[in-house]
N, C-alpha and C positions, 0 to 999 in steps of 0.2 A: 814452055820451059819452067818459069817460076811457078806457074799454075800447077804443073805436075808435082813439084815439090810441096806446095801448100796443100794439095789434095792428099798427098802421102802423109803429111804431118797431121792433117785433120783425122785421117784414118787411124794413125798411131795413137793420137789422143783419145779417140773414141774407144779404141781397143783397150786402153788403160782406164776407161770410165771417166775421162775428163772432157769437159766441154771446151775448155781453153787452158792455156798455160802462160807462164811468164814469157815476155819477149825473148827471142833467141839471142839477141845481141844486147849487151848491157855493159856499162863501164865498170871496171873493177875498182875497189877501194873508194875513191871519192867520186860520187855520182855527178858532181858539178864540174869535174875536170873532163875536158873533151878526150875522146879516145884518139890516139895517134893514127895517122894514115897507115903506117906500117902494121900496127895491131889490127886495124880494120881489114887490111888486105889479107893478113894471116887468117883471121876468122872467116873471111869470105872464101878463101881457098879451102879451108877445112870443111865448111858447110857444103861447098860445091862438090868436094870429094865424097862426102858422106851421102849427099842426096843424088849425085849424078846429074845435077841441074846447074847450068851456068846462069848467072844473073849479074846485075850491076849494083854497086853500092848506092847509086842514085835511085835505083828501083826500090831498095830497102828504105831509103828516106821517104820516098813517095808513099810506100805502103805504111810506114810508121805514122806519117802525118795523116793519111786517110783513115787509118784505124782510130787514131785519136779523135778526129772529127766525127766519125761514125758513132763513137761512144759518147758523144755529146760534149766533148771538150771544146771550149770556145776558140774561135779562130785566132784570137790574139794570143792565147796560150800555146796553141799549136805552132804559130809563127815563132814565138819565143823559143820553144823547144827545138825547132829546126834551125835556130840561129839567124833568122831573118831580121832585117832592120825594119821591114814594113809588112803588114798583113797582106798588102797587095801582091807581093812576091809569092807568098804562100798560096793565096787564093788563085792566082793566075797560073802558076806553074806546078803546083803540088797537089792541092786538095780540091775536091769537088764534093758538094753535098749530094748524097745519093737521093733519088726521088722518094724512096720509102721513108727515109729519115725526115725529109722535108715535109712530106704529108703528115707524118706522125707529130711533128712539131706544130704544124698548123692545127691539127685536131686537138692536141693538148692545149694550145692557146685558147681555142674557143671553149673547151671544157672548163678551163680555169676562169674564163670571163663570165660564166654563168653564175659564179659565186660573188661577183662584184656587183654591188648595188648600182642600179641605173639611176642617174640623176634626171636626165631628160631623154627617155627612150624615144626613138624615132616613131612617128606616126605613119602607119601604112595606109595610103589612100586606097579605098576599095571602090570608089565610084569610077565609072568609065570602063573602057575595054582593057586598058593596060594598068594593072595595079603597080604601085611603086611608093617610094617614100615621099611624104609630103613635107 
């Protein structure tokens, strides 16, 4: 359902020579003011009509939160943007770090650590049958 719409949107963006575009739903006027439930329902109905795809507003929230997380926005910020009182709510019910992002984060952490001077680097024991840290 929603996947069909997102694929159609990706194709439309590619046909226009765009890799990505601004979010489809945004608050008008004052970005710090929440969008009313009625306005959100109106936008939802319009997008469903145009796309031929039914979806839930909750699904939009999850997609928004996940996209922020995938772009490297910190969980605390994502939580704040979703209006949660705790990052635990965001982490448990909305956003999951995808494996590729997690691996890239770890690789980058180790790449950055090469530039940090080592005070007391670990000594690797080479005697015996099983090498390890001494």
